[in-house]
C-alpha positions as a printed Julia matrix, in Angstrom:
167×3 Matrix{Float64}:
  -0.07   0.03    0.04
   2.77   2.42    0.94
   4.63   1.69   -2.32
   1.4    2.49   -4.25
   1.02   5.78   -2.41
   4.58   6.83   -3.13
   4.12   5.97   -6.81
   0.9    8.06   -6.88
   2.55  10.87   -5.02
   5.44  10.94   -7.61
   2.94  10.83  -10.42
   0.97  13.84   -8.87
   4.16  15.77   -8.28
   5.11  15.37  -11.86
   1.55  16.06  -13.37
   0.95  19.06  -11.21
   4.47  20.35  -11.19
   4.58  20.81   -7.37
   8.26  21.79   -7.46
   7.57  24.68   -9.92
   4.64  25.93   -7.98
   6.36  25.6    -4.65
   8.74  28.32   -5.9
   6.1   30.47   -7.5
   3.2   30.58   -5.01
   3.6   33.77   -3.0
   3.64  33.89    0.81
   0.3   35.12    2.32
   0.73  37.31    5.34
  -1.9   36.01    7.83
  -3.22  38.55   10.24
  -6.04  39.25   12.67
  -7.44  36.32   14.59
  -8.07  34.11   11.56
  -7.83  30.37   11.71
  -6.35  28.58    8.8
  -6.77  24.84    8.05
  -4.68  23.3     5.25
  -6.62  20.56    3.41
  -5.67  18.13    0.64
  -5.88  19.67   -2.81
  -8.75  17.68   -4.19
 -10.6   18.3    -7.42
  -7.53  19.43   -9.44
  -6.51  22.36   -7.12
  -2.89  22.77   -6.47
  -3.45  24.12   -2.97
  -6.47  24.23   -0.74
  -7.23  25.65    2.69
 -10.1   26.95    4.9
 -10.19  30.3     6.64
 -12.43  31.35    9.43
 -12.7   33.56   12.48
 -12.85  31.63   15.81
 -16.3   29.97   15.98
 -17.26  31.23   12.5
 -18.24  29.6     9.27
 -15.44  28.39    6.83
 -14.44  30.21    3.63
 -12.88  27.72    1.11
  -9.77  28.91   -0.67
  -7.91  27.13   -3.58
  -5.29  27.8    -6.04
  -5.95  26.61   -9.64
  -2.84  26.81  -11.79
  -4.24  24.88  -14.81
  -7.86  26.14  -15.23
  -8.89  22.69  -14.11
 -11.81  24.07  -11.88
 -12.7   27.23  -13.82
 -11.5   29.47  -16.61
  -9.31  32.38  -15.7
  -6.5   32.29  -18.12
  -3.72  32.21  -15.55
  -3.04  30.72  -12.13
  -5.78  32.18   -9.69
  -7.05  31.92   -6.17
 -10.81  31.34   -5.57
 -12.69  31.9    -2.4
 -16.17  30.75   -1.52
 -18.43  32.02   -0.32
 -17.33  35.54   -1.12
 -18.97  38.61    0.52
 -21.84  38.44   -2.05
 -22.35  34.76   -1.49
 -20.75  33.77   -4.83
 -17.14  33.06   -5.75
 -14.41  35.59   -6.23
 -11.12  34.99   -8.12
  -7.76  36.77   -7.94
  -4.59  36.34   -9.85
  -2.11  34.17   -7.94
   0.15  37.18   -7.5
  -2.78  39.38   -6.11
  -2.38  38.36   -2.54
  -3.72  41.86   -1.35
  -6.89  41.23   -3.37
  -7.27  37.75   -1.94
  -6.88  39.04    1.6
  -9.24  41.89    0.94
 -11.79  39.49   -0.4
 -11.38  37.11    2.6
 -11.74  39.97    5.03
 -15.0   41.19    3.33
 -16.29  37.61    3.23
 -15.53  37.09    6.95
 -17.25  40.36    7.84
 -20.34  39.4     5.97
 -20.4   36.0     7.67
 -20.09  37.85   10.96
 -22.87  40.13   10.13
 -25.03  37.23    9.08
 -24.22  35.3    12.23
 -25.12  38.29   14.36
 -28.47  38.62   12.54
 -29.05  34.84   12.99
 -28.15  34.97   16.68
 -30.55  37.97   17.29
 -33.22  36.17   15.31
 -32.69  33.05   17.43
 -32.96  35.08   20.68
 -36.17  36.65   19.5
 -37.56  33.14   18.75
 -36.57  31.82   22.12
 -38.01  34.9    23.9
 -41.26  34.38   21.96
 -41.37  30.63   22.93
 -40.71  31.73   26.62
 -43.45  34.35   26.41
 -45.97  31.9    24.84
 -45.14  29.37   27.6
 -45.62  31.93   30.33
 -49.01  32.92   28.71
 -50.01  29.22   28.69
 -48.85  28.85   32.38
 -50.83  32.05   33.27
 -54.0   30.75   31.64
 -53.67  27.44   33.46
 -53.15  29.17   36.73
 -56.24  31.46   36.06
 -58.23  28.37   35.37
 -57.14  26.79   38.58
 -57.84  30.05   40.51
 -61.35  30.12   38.99
 -61.91  26.52   40.09
 -60.64  27.32   43.6
 -62.86  30.43   43.76
 -65.82  28.25   42.63
 -65.07  25.63   45.26
 -64.6   28.36   47.84
 -67.97  30.04   46.91
 -69.66  26.67   46.91
 -68.27  25.89   50.44
 -69.14  29.34   51.66
 -72.76  28.93   50.33
 -73.05  25.51   52.09
 -71.69  27.1    55.32
 -74.24  29.92   55.17
 -77.14  27.5    54.47
 -76.0   25.23   57.31
 -75.66  28.22   59.57
 -79.03  29.53   58.52
 -80.58  26.14   59.1
 -78.98  25.9    62.61
 -80.32  29.29   63.55
 -83.86  28.51   62.43
 -83.86  25.3    64.53
């Protein structure tokens, strides 16, 4: 099995020119509190990774050097989802554009997450309010039953007292 993997690795290295791209792929200065997860380059990508802010949703990033996954005409980075929910592509050398796109996408995810969390809080509060209303109705029903029982007992008491006086 290991020999087969080594053979495939050498074929992939040759087919995708990993040595060449290792020299040409630019460094990407990572900043802020982003989390980066390097993942295997499936689907014809040369490089793949995920970016997110702690606890946030992932943004997929890949480098396509052969127009295997799309048509760009030169090596390009693609991010998904971009700030508009679609994909955005940048020339391999345009690291600033890539970082700007990632920052905008992460901001949009953060905004959507805040809106979602607020909406969830509202739903939870509405559920609690409805539960309280239902409890209140039940308590009112119980109070009415208790008042009816009290009034019935009081009426019996008065009748009995009246009967006792008349005797």
